[in-house]
C-alpha positions as a printed Julia matrix, in Angstrom:
153×3 Matrix{Float64}:
 106.45  -13.97  110.43
 107.06  -10.45  111.55
 110.3   -12.07  113.68
 111.69  -13.59  110.21
 111.71   -9.92  108.59
 113.24   -8.11  111.98
 116.2   -11.15  112.48
 118.5    -9.29  109.91
 118.24   -6.07  112.0
 119.03   -7.77  115.28
 121.69   -9.71  113.48
 123.78   -6.22  112.87
 122.94   -4.9   116.13
 120.21   -2.58  115.36
 118.06   -3.74  118.17
 119.88   -1.69  120.72
 119.05    1.48  118.79
 115.21    0.71  119.37
 115.84    1.07  122.92
 118.06    4.4   123.23
 116.95    7.53  124.74
 116.42   10.7   122.13
 118.06   13.95  123.29
 115.35   15.71  123.97
 114.04   12.95  126.25
 117.37   13.21  128.38
 118.67   15.68  130.9
 120.48   18.76  129.68
 124.14   17.92  129.47
 125.0    21.51  130.61
 122.78   22.61  133.5
 124.98   25.93  134.0
 123.14   29.09  134.59
 121.47   30.89  137.12
 117.88   30.97  135.77
 115.88   28.05  134.88
 112.78   27.83  132.62
 110.87   24.42  134.01
 107.74   23.37  132.08
 105.71   20.29  133.91
 103.03   18.34  131.96
 101.2    15.3   132.93
  98.49   13.68  130.31
  96.19   10.72  130.84
  93.96    9.24  128.22
  91.7     6.71  129.54
  90.23    4.59  126.71
  86.69    4.35  126.02
  84.3     1.37  127.48
  83.39   -1.7   125.63
  80.42   -0.55  124.06
  81.53    2.46  122.58
  81.96    4.69  125.2
  84.43    7.96  124.39
  87.55    8.26  125.09
  88.64   10.42  128.12
  91.24   12.7   128.12
  92.89   14.67  131.38
  95.71   17.45  131.0
  97.91   19.71  133.56
 100.64   21.78  132.85
 102.73   24.31  135.17
 105.8    26.71  133.88
 107.59   28.46  135.78
 110.95   30.43  135.85
 113.79   29.68  139.02
 115.49   32.66  139.53
 119.29   32.96  141.05
 117.74   33.88  144.69
 116.07   30.4   144.77
 112.51   31.95  143.84
 109.9    31.11  141.14
 107.91   33.42  138.53
 104.8    32.46  136.74
 104.5    33.56  133.48
 102.53   37.2   133.47
 100.79   36.01  130.13
 100.36   33.3   128.24
  98.38   33.1   124.75
  97.86   30.34  122.0
  99.14   32.05  118.76
  97.09   31.16  115.78
  94.5    29.17  117.83
  96.52   26.48  118.27
  95.93   24.77  121.91
  99.32   22.49  121.84
 101.31   25.58  121.55
 101.36   28.45  124.11
 103.33   31.74  124.0
 104.13   32.97  127.26
 105.95   35.92  128.72
 107.82   36.09  132.13
 108.88   39.63  133.29
 111.85   40.38  135.52
 113.91   43.18  135.83
 117.16   41.13  135.59
 116.61   39.87  132.1
 117.41   41.45  129.06
 115.02   44.12  128.0
 112.91   43.16  131.03
 111.21   40.2   129.94
 111.44   36.45  128.28
 109.05   34.82  125.82
 108.71   30.93  126.07
 107.08   28.55  123.4
 105.66   25.65  125.76
 104.43   22.81  123.28
 102.11   20.24  125.4
 100.01   17.52  123.77
  99.93   13.76  124.41
 103.4    12.33  124.02
 105.13   15.65  123.91
 106.22   18.23  126.46
 109.11   20.7   125.72
 109.76   24.56  125.33
 111.62   26.76  123.42
 112.88   30.4   123.01
 115.62   32.67  122.05
 117.67   35.06  124.58
 121.06   37.24  123.8
 121.17   35.43  120.34
 121.46   32.06  121.54
 118.51   29.38  120.54
 117.29   27.31  123.83
 115.86   24.22  122.15
 115.42   20.12  122.56
 118.68   20.19  120.78
 120.18   22.61  122.79
 122.78   20.93  125.23
 121.29   23.24  128.35
 117.69   21.77  127.32
 116.31   18.48  128.35
 113.85   16.71  130.64
 114.69   16.21  134.4
 112.17   13.24  135.23
 108.94   11.31  134.15
 108.43    9.17  131.22
 106.04    8.2   128.53
 104.04    5.31  129.78
 101.43    3.74  127.02
  98.34    5.83  128.05
 100.22    8.37  130.08
 102.99   10.88  130.36
 104.6    13.02  133.17
 107.68   15.03  132.16
 109.33   17.95  133.13
 111.21   20.18  130.46
 113.97   22.49  131.47
 116.37   24.82  130.38
 119.16   26.44  132.23
 120.47   30.03  130.96
 122.58   33.11  132.45
 121.0    36.51  132.31
């Protein structure tokens, strides 16, 4: 029955659109920039057992700022604004950065791993050509992705 309703969409060529990669899941179109912010997220959901056992969940993430000399910096401080655990505001400190610091917002929950920040009047978000994902993907019960943005100090 479901196939009967989908046939007009398939006939009109809508089926390929279902498999397209979203902009935010693709690699950055523009990777020019001496600095790179990298946020890696891994999520796994273990379904509960047949007798009503609860689901289990594991999560890990790492955030770093890669600088022109090839080294990386970890955030000096991270906190969840307004008690929202899936969103963190993290601050990097580096003398070469405008005002000596950079504040990055990271979003991490199952099926979602991205970052955004503003720097020198430019917005770096999932819609920016300097941001995207470098590797990984989403599976039915797991995701493993690295969100990245490139910029110049």
